[in-house]
C-alpha positions as CSV (number, residue, x, y, z in Angstrom):
1,X,120.2,162.5,148.6
2,X,119.4,166.4,149.1
3,X,117.7,166.6,145.5
4,X,116.0,163.3,146.5
5,X,114.1,165.0,149.3
6,X,113.6,168.6,147.4
7,X,112.2,167.1,144.5
8,X,110.8,163.4,143.9
9,X,108.1,163.5,146.8
10,X,106.5,166.7,145.3
11,X,106.3,165.3,142.2
12,X,103.5,163.2,143.2
13,X,101.5,165.8,145.2
14,X,100.3,167.8,141.9
15,X,97.4,166.5,139.5
16,X,94.9,168.0,137.4
17,X,92.7,167.6,133.9
18,X,95.5,168.9,131.7
19,X,98.2,166.1,133.2
20,X,95.7,163.6,132.9
21,X,95.4,164.7,129.1
22,X,99.0,164.9,128.5
23,X,99.1,161.1,129.8
24,X,96.4,160.1,127.0
25,X,98.7,162.0,124.1
26,X,101.6,160.5,125.6
27,X,100.5,156.9,125.3
28,X,99.7,157.3,121.2
29,X,103.3,159.0,121.0
30,X,105.0,156.4,122.8
31,X,103.1,153.5,122.0
32,X,102.7,153.6,118.0
33,X,106.0,154.6,117.3
34,X,107.3,151.6,119.8
35,X,105.2,149.1,118.4
36,X,106.9,150.0,114.9
37,X,110.5,149.1,116.3
38,X,108.7,145.5,117.6
39,X,107.6,144.1,113.6
40,X,111.5,144.9,112.9
41,X,113.1,143.4,116.1
42,X,110.9,140.1,115.4
43,X,112.8,139.7,112.1
44,X,116.1,140.8,113.0
45,X,116.6,139.1,116.1
46,X,115.2,135.7,115.6
47,X,111.8,136.1,117.1
48,X,113.5,136.7,120.1
49,X,111.8,140.1,121.0
50,X,108.2,141.1,119.4
51,X,105.4,143.3,120.4
52,X,104.7,141.9,124.2
53,X,108.5,142.2,124.7
54,X,108.7,145.8,123.4
55,X,105.4,147.0,125.1
56,X,106.3,145.5,128.3
57,X,109.7,147.3,128.3
58,X,108.2,150.4,127.3
59,X,105.4,150.3,130.2
60,X,108.4,149.6,132.5
61,X,109.5,153.0,132.3
62,X,107.2,154.4,135.1
63,X,107.7,157.5,136.5
64,X,111.2,158.5,134.6
65,X,111.7,160.7,131.7
66,X,109.9,159.1,128.6
67,X,111.3,155.9,127.7
68,X,110.9,153.5,124.8
69,X,113.0,151.3,122.0
70,X,115.0,153.6,119.9
71,X,116.3,153.1,116.5
72,X,119.8,153.3,117.8
73,X,119.7,150.7,120.0
74,X,117.4,148.4,117.6
75,X,120.5,148.9,115.4
76,X,122.6,147.9,118.1
77,X,120.6,145.0,119.1
78,X,120.1,143.4,115.7
79,X,124.1,143.5,115.4
80,X,124.7,141.4,118.6
81,X,122.3,139.0,117.4
82,X,124.1,138.9,114.2
83,X,127.3,138.4,116.0
84,X,125.9,135.7,118.5
85,X,124.5,133.4,115.8
86,X,127.2,133.7,113.1
87,X,130.4,136.3,113.4
88,X,132.2,134.8,116.9
89,X,133.6,131.6,115.2
90,X,132.5,129.4,117.8
91,X,131.4,125.3,117.6
92,X,128.0,126.4,118.5
93,X,126.2,129.4,118.3
94,X,126.5,132.2,121.6
95,X,122.7,132.1,122.9
96,X,121.4,135.7,122.2
97,X,119.2,136.6,125.5
98,X,121.6,135.0,127.7
99,X,124.5,137.2,126.2
100,X,122.2,140.2,126.3
101,X,121.4,139.8,129.7
102,X,124.9,139.9,130.7
103,X,125.2,142.7,128.6
104,X,122.5,144.5,130.1
105,X,123.6,143.5,133.7
106,X,127.0,145.2,133.2
107,X,125.1,148.4,131.7
108,X,123.2,148.4,135.2
109,X,125.9,148.6,136.9
110,X,127.9,151.1,135.0
111,X,124.6,153.4,135.1
112,X,124.9,153.0,139.1
113,X,128.3,153.8,139.0
114,X,127.9,156.8,136.5
115,X,125.2,158.3,139.0
116,X,127.3,157.4,141.8
117,X,129.6,159.6,140.4
118,X,127.5,162.3,139.2
119,X,128.7,161.6,135.6
120,X,125.9,164.7,134.5
121,X,128.4,167.5,136.0
122,X,131.9,166.4,134.7
123,X,130.6,164.7,131.0
124,X,127.9,166.7,129.5
125,X,129.2,169.8,130.0
126,X,131.8,169.5,127.6
127,X,129.3,168.4,124.9
128,X,127.9,170.7,122.3
129,X,125.3,170.9,119.4
130,X,128.0,170.0,117.0
131,X,127.4,166.3,118.4
132,X,123.6,166.6,119.2
133,X,122.8,167.6,116.1
134,X,124.9,164.9,114.6
135,X,123.2,162.2,116.8
136,X,119.8,163.3,116.1
137,X,120.3,163.3,112.3
138,X,121.5,159.9,112.5
139,X,118.5,159.1,114.5
140,X,116.2,160.5,111.4
141,X,118.4,158.4,109.1
142,X,117.6,155.3,110.6
143,X,114.5,155.7,111.1
144,X,114.0,156.3,107.1
145,X,116.3,153.4,106.8
146,X,113.8,151.3,109.0
147,X,110.9,152.3,106.9
148,X,112.5,150.8,104.1
149,X,113.7,147.6,105.4
150,X,110.1,146.9,106.2
151,X,108.7,147.6,102.3
152,X,111.4,145.0,101.3
153,X,110.1,142.5,103.4
154,X,106.6,143.5,102.2
155,X,108.2,142.9,98.7
156,X,109.1,139.4,99.6
157,X,105.9,137.9,101.2
158,X,103.6,140.0,99.1
159,X,102.1,139.8,95.2
160,X,103.0,142.7,93.2
161,X,99.6,144.2,93.8
162,X,99.6,143.6,97.6
163,X,103.2,145.2,97.4
164,X,102.1,148.2,95.3
165,X,99.2,148.8,97.9
166,X,102.0,148.6,100.6
167,X,103.6,151.5,99.4
168,X,100.8,153.6,99.2
169,X,100.0,152.6,102.6
170,X,103.1,153.8,103.6
171,X,103.3,157.1,101.9
172,X,99.6,157.7,102.8
173,X,100.4,157.2,106.2
174,X,103.2,159.5,106.8
175,X,101.6,162.0,104.1
176,X,98.7,162.1,106.3
177,X,99.8,162.8,109.2
178,X,102.3,165.1,108.5
179,X,99.3,167.3,107.0
180,X,97.5,166.6,110.2
181,X,100.3,167.7,112.3
182,X,100.4,171.0,111.1
183,X,96.2,171.9,111.7
184,X,97.0,174.8,113.9
185,X,98.8,176.7,111.3
186,X,96.2,176.0,108.8
187,X,95.1,179.3,107.0
188,X,92.5,180.0,106.7
189,X,92.0,178.3,109.8
190,X,89.5,175.8,109.5
191,X,87.1,174.1,112.2
192,X,87.6,175.4,115.7
193,X,91.0,176.1,117.4
194,X,90.6,173.0,120.0
195,X,89.4,170.5,116.9
196,X,93.1,171.6,115.0
197,X,94.6,171.3,118.6
198,X,93.5,167.5,118.9
199,X,94.3,167.2,114.9
200,X,97.5,168.3,115.4
201,X,98.5,166.3,118.8
202,X,96.6,162.9,117.6
203,X,97.5,163.2,114.0
204,X,99.9,159.8,114.0
205,X,97.1,158.2,115.8
206,X,94.5,159.3,113.3
207,X,96.7,158.5,110.1
208,X,97.1,155.1,111.2
209,X,93.6,154.4,112.2
210,X,92.8,155.5,108.5
211,X,95.0,153.5,106.9
212,X,94.4,150.1,109.3
213,X,91.1,150.1,108.5
214,X,91.2,151.2,104.8
215,X,92.5,147.5,103.2
216,X,89.1,146.2,104.7
217,X,87.1,148.4,102.5
218,X,85.6,147.0,99.1
219,X,88.3,145.1,96.9
220,X,91.0,146.0,98.9
221,X,89.9,143.6,101.5
222,X,90.5,140.9,99.1
223,X,94.7,141.7,99.1
224,X,96.8,139.7,101.3
225,X,98.4,141.9,103.6
226,X,101.7,141.5,106.1
227,X,100.7,142.4,109.6
228,X,102.6,143.1,112.6
229,X,103.1,139.5,114.8
230,X,101.6,139.4,118.1
231,X,101.3,136.8,120.9
232,X,97.8,135.2,121.7
233,X,98.9,134.9,125.2
234,X,100.7,136.7,127.8
235,X,104.0,134.6,126.4
236,X,107.1,135.4,125.1
237,X,106.8,135.8,120.9
238,X,109.7,133.1,120.4
239,X,107.6,129.9,120.6
240,X,110.5,128.4,122.4
241,X,110.1,130.6,125.3
242,X,107.5,129.8,128.3
243,X,108.2,132.5,130.4
244,X,109.6,136.2,130.7
245,X,113.5,135.0,132.4
246,X,116.4,134.3,131.3
247,X,118.6,131.6,133.1
248,X,121.7,133.9,132.6
249,X,123.9,132.3,134.9
250,X,123.9,129.5,132.4
251,X,126.4,131.3,129.8
252,X,129.8,130.5,129.8
253,X,132.2,132.4,132.0
254,X,134.0,133.6,129.1
255,X,131.4,135.3,127.3
256,X,130.5,136.9,130.6
257,X,133.4,138.7,130.9
258,X,133.0,139.3,126.7
259,X,129.6,141.0,127.5
260,X,131.2,143.9,129.1
261,X,132.0,145.3,125.7
262,X,128.3,145.5,124.8
263,X,127.8,146.8,128.2
264,X,130.3,149.5,128.2
265,X,128.5,150.4,124.1
266,X,124.8,150.5,125.3
267,X,125.8,152.4,128.8
268,X,127.2,155.1,126.4
269,X,124.5,155.0,124.2
270,X,121.9,155.2,126.9
271,X,123.8,157.9,129.2
272,X,124.2,160.2,126.1
273,X,120.7,159.5,124.5
274,X,119.0,159.8,128.2
275,X,120.9,163.2,129.3
276,X,120.1,164.9,125.5
277,X,116.3,164.1,126.1
278,X,116.3,165.0,129.6
279,X,118.1,168.2,128.7
280,X,116.1,169.5,126.2
281,X,112.5,168.8,127.8
282,X,113.9,170.7,130.7
283,X,115.0,173.8,128.9
284,X,114.7,177.5,130.2
285,X,111.7,177.8,127.6
286,X,110.0,175.4,129.8
287,X,110.5,177.6,133.5
288,X,111.2,174.4,135.8
289,X,111.9,175.6,139.2
290,X,112.9,172.1,140.8
291,X,116.2,171.0,141.2
292,X,117.6,168.7,138.5
293,X,117.5,165.1,139.0
294,X,119.7,163.4,136.3
295,X,121.6,161.4,138.7
296,X,118.4,159.7,140.3
297,X,117.2,159.3,136.4
298,X,120.2,157.4,135.7
299,X,120.0,155.4,139.0
300,X,116.2,154.2,137.9
301,X,117.4,153.6,134.4
302,X,120.1,151.6,135.8
303,X,118.0,149.4,137.6
304,X,115.4,149.3,134.5
305,X,117.7,148.2,131.9
306,X,119.3,145.4,134.5
307,X,115.5,144.1,135.1
308,X,115.0,144.2,131.0
309,X,117.7,142.1,130.7
310,X,116.6,139.1,133.5
311,X,113.5,139.2,131.9
312,X,114.8,138.7,128.2
313,X,113.2,141.8,126.9
314,X,114.7,144.6,124.7
315,X,115.6,148.2,127.5
316,X,114.2,151.2,127.1
317,X,115.7,154.9,126.8
318,X,115.2,158.5,126.9
319,X,113.2,159.0,123.6
320,X,113.2,161.8,120.9
321,X,111.3,163.6,120.3
322,X,108.2,162.2,122.9
323,X,110.7,163.8,125.5
324,X,110.2,167.4,124.9
325,X,106.9,166.6,123.3
326,X,105.6,165.6,126.8
327,X,106.8,168.8,128.1
328,X,105.0,170.7,125.5
329,X,101.8,169.1,126.5
330,X,102.4,170.1,130.1
331,X,102.6,174.1,129.3
332,X,100.6,176.0,131.0
333,X,100.4,180.0,132.0
334,X,100.5,181.4,135.1
335,X,101.2,184.4,137.4
336,X,104.3,185.2,139.0
337,X,105.0,188.3,141.7
338,X,107.8,190.2,140.8
339,X,109.2,193.0,142.7
340,X,110.0,196.4,140.8
341,X,111.0,200.0,142.0
342,X,109.4,203.1,140.4
343,X,110.4,206.3,141.8
344,X,112.6,204.6,144.6
345,X,109.3,202.9,145.7
346,X,109.2,199.5,145.2
347,X,106.0,197.7,144.2
348,X,104.5,194.1,143.3
349,X,103.4,193.3,139.9
350,X,102.2,190.3,138.4
351,X,103.0,188.9,135.4
352,X,102.1,185.6,133.1
353,X,104.7,183.2,132.8
354,X,104.6,179.9,130.8
355,X,105.8,177.0,132.3
356,X,105.4,172.9,133.0
357,X,103.9,171.4,135.3
358,X,106.7,169.5,137.2
359,X,105.0,166.0,138.3
360,X,105.5,162.2,137.7
361,X,102.1,161.5,137.0
362,X,101.7,161.8,133.1
363,X,105.1,159.5,132.7
364,X,103.4,156.8,135.4
365,X,99.9,156.8,134.0
366,X,101.1,156.5,129.9
367,X,103.3,153.7,131.1
368,X,100.7,151.9,132.9
369,X,98.2,152.3,130.1
370,X,100.7,150.9,127.8
371,X,101.5,148.1,130.1
372,X,97.3,147.0,129.4
373,X,98.4,146.0,125.8
374,X,100.4,143.4,127.0
375,X,97.2,141.5,127.5
376,X,95.7,139.1,125.0
377,X,93.1,140.9,123.8
378,X,95.0,144.3,123.5
379,X,97.6,142.4,121.5
380,X,94.8,141.2,119.0
381,X,94.2,144.8,118.1
382,X,97.6,145.2,118.1
383,X,97.8,142.7,115.5
384,X,95.5,144.7,112.9
385,X,98.4,147.0,112.1
386,X,99.9,146.2,108.6
387,X,103.7,146.5,108.5
388,X,103.0,148.9,105.4
389,X,101.5,151.2,108.1
390,X,104.6,150.9,110.1
391,X,107.0,152.3,107.7
392,X,105.0,155.1,106.8
393,X,104.9,155.7,110.9
394,X,108.8,155.5,110.6
395,X,109.0,158.1,107.8
396,X,106.8,160.1,109.6
397,X,109.2,160.0,112.7
398,X,112.2,160.6,110.3
399,X,110.7,163.5,109.2
400,X,109.9,165.2,112.6
401,X,112.9,164.5,113.6
402,X,114.9,165.7,110.8
403,X,112.6,169.0,110.1
404,X,113.6,170.1,113.7
405,X,117.4,169.5,113.3
406,X,119.8,173.0,112.9
407,X,121.7,170.9,110.2
408,X,118.4,171.1,108.0
409,X,118.5,174.7,107.6
410,X,122.0,175.0,107.2
411,X,121.9,172.6,104.3
412,X,119.3,174.5,102.6
413,X,122.0,177.9,103.2
414,X,124.1,175.3,100.4
415,X,121.6,176.0,98.4
416,X,120.4,179.5,98.7
417,X,122.2,182.3,96.3
418,X,124.6,184.2,98.1
419,X,122.6,187.8,97.5
420,X,119.5,185.9,99.2
421,X,121.5,184.9,102.6
422,X,120.4,186.1,106.0
423,X,122.9,188.9,107.1
424,X,125.9,187.4,109.8
425,X,127.4,189.5,112.3
426,X,129.9,191.5,111.4
427,X,132.8,189.6,113.1
428,X,131.6,186.4,110.9
429,X,133.5,186.5,107.5
430,X,131.2,184.7,105.0
431,X,128.9,181.5,105.1
432,X,132.1,179.6,103.6
433,X,133.2,178.2,107.1
434,X,129.4,177.7,108.0
435,X,128.8,175.6,104.9
436,X,131.7,173.9,105.3
437,X,130.9,173.1,108.9
438,X,127.7,171.8,108.1
439,X,129.1,169.7,105.0
440,X,131.4,167.8,107.8
441,X,128.1,167.1,109.7
442,X,126.4,165.7,107.0
443,X,129.6,163.6,105.9
444,X,130.1,162.4,109.9
445,X,126.5,161.3,109.9
446,X,126.9,159.4,106.7
447,X,129.9,157.6,107.8
448,X,128.6,156.5,111.1
449,X,125.2,155.6,109.7
450,X,127.5,153.6,107.3
451,X,129.3,151.7,109.9
452,X,125.9,150.9,111.5
453,X,125.3,148.8,109.0
454,X,128.4,146.8,109.1
455,X,129.8,144.1,111.5
456,X,131.2,147.4,113.3
457,X,127.8,148.7,113.9
458,X,128.2,148.0,117.7
459,X,130.9,150.3,118.3
460,X,128.8,153.2,116.8
461,X,127.8,155.1,120.1
462,X,131.6,155.2,120.9
463,X,132.4,157.3,117.6
464,X,129.6,159.6,118.8
465,X,131.4,160.4,121.8
466,X,134.8,160.4,120.0
467,X,132.9,163.8,118.6
468,X,133.1,165.5,121.5
469,X,137.0,165.6,122.2
470,X,137.3,166.2,118.3
471,X,135.1,169.4,118.2
472,X,137.0,171.0,120.9
473,X,140.5,170.1,120.5
474,X,140.6,170.1,116.8
475,X,138.1,171.9,115.0
476,X,138.6,175.3,116.8
477,X,142.2,175.2,114.7
478,X,140.4,174.3,111.5
479,X,137.6,177.3,111.9
480,X,137.5,180.6,113.1
481,X,136.3,181.5,116.4
482,X,133.4,183.8,115.2
483,X,131.8,181.0,112.9
484,X,132.2,178.5,115.7
485,X,130.5,181.0,118.1
486,X,127.8,181.6,115.7
487,X,127.0,177.8,114.9
488,X,127.9,175.7,118.1
489,X,127.0,176.4,121.8
490,X,127.0,174.0,124.7
491,X,124.6,171.4,125.0
492,X,123.4,172.0,128.3
493,X,124.5,175.3,129.6
494,X,124.8,178.9,128.5
495,X,127.4,180.0,126.0
496,X,130.1,178.6,123.7
497,X,133.8,177.3,124.0
498,X,134.9,179.7,122.4
499,X,133.3,182.0,125.3
500,X,134.8,179.9,127.8
501,X,138.5,180.5,126.4
502,X,137.7,184.5,126.2
503,X,136.8,184.7,129.8
504,X,140.1,182.2,130.7
505,X,142.1,184.4,128.4
506,X,140.8,187.5,130.9
507,X,138.8,189.1,127.9
508,X,134.7,189.0,129.2
509,X,132.6,188.2,126.0
510,X,129.9,190.7,125.4
511,X,126.5,190.1,125.4
512,X,126.5,190.6,121.2
513,X,129.0,187.9,120.5
514,X,127.2,185.2,122.1
515,X,125.2,182.6,120.3
516,X,123.0,184.1,117.5
517,X,119.6,183.6,118.3
518,X,118.6,184.0,114.5
519,X,120.0,180.7,113.5
520,X,117.6,178.1,114.4
521,X,119.7,175.7,116.5
522,X,119.3,172.9,118.8
523,X,121.5,174.8,121.4
524,X,118.8,177.5,121.6
525,X,116.4,174.8,122.4
526,X,118.3,173.4,124.9
527,X,119.9,175.9,126.8
528,X,118.0,179.5,126.6
529,X,114.9,177.5,125.0
530,X,114.1,179.4,122.1
531,X,112.5,177.4,119.6
């Protein structure tokens, strides 16, 4: 309650033009990826969830850390649907929405329990970037796989000529978005600086609009195309449903208790995903001053998760990379007063510092704008989107996530001649341990991704959590302390596990033995704010 009184009332007292611009920017970066999952969920959940459900769920996030339907949850939901309709070996199918409703209701009370126990302080403090980097790479693989699935469905539904154009449209959407996203770094600089900033911020939106309109030009208009399924009225996507409400009490009692298992898995996934996205977007780089609100965010997330279950819509949780993009859009320069001592005399000086506007308006306004798109006229606008464009957006999101993952940089080191590799600190004995560490991360990610393609897919969040004790209890026996200190760090606090062990042993760790700031690492983004 102390944090609630300190933080949340003041979150609503600040509003200006940049906050409004951030809400507009966030609207595009959240809605467009969200509708990409709608097409996939519609096809793989028996029409239970479509565009209107995903848009409604995304808009319910309101003042929370940026929420949306994520790739990992889509995989989980699709496998739960498969189990409900054909793998539980019962005489009749288990109703998917009823079973999912109870799963989300169980997840809701589990979220509330975690918040009451202040679980952040005794769980996330043990997570290192070894696990968060694998989780980020898994998200990238899921995005790329979703793109392939969209094109496979297009191949089944379209003629050869139309399918070939769908492939061109998907690749074109990706390449144009990537090109525009680098506009601020164009050399020589083209256009005015503010034009380049606009092109970079709205790269995905501009690319999508171009490739939505292109099929209507010239002879391309004669080709058939597969577009996003939308509702023509404010009704569920499934024609057998009339209202957004699930009679969840009609599920047999045995299956109510069985839903505890997916409810626990969803809780693990949502808690971990939401905590990681919150940690990244409130890192030291953003100069936040207000006390942490992790517990209250988990309370609100639990409430929205349970509400989604009752309404029969997919739940939303913390988003990467949208959450840190939101923080970036709120960065501004302000004067900070500092007291310095010169020749024994205290003087006041002012210096420029970069901070974010800490408020809830941008998240609230963007969520309200997204809710507008559940109305039939705006649903028809979404219905103009070809699924090939969605495939291109999936690839763009995968590329954006992958491009900032430290695993990618260390993978490039595997391909770099030894003589060209960066110089290591004196206490790190060569790159061999670092290379093996990187290969292990890639292999583990691939194994978990393969699991998501099997009937065991609902258990994959548990596999990610298991990586935490593996890192802390096993890997320190297989790698040197210096190598681990160089490549890994705590995800939400300063230092490394090796630093803590040295302190416990009575040997204070010197500053030079801390995490190496020359190494691209998610740890540096989440702890000391270095990009």
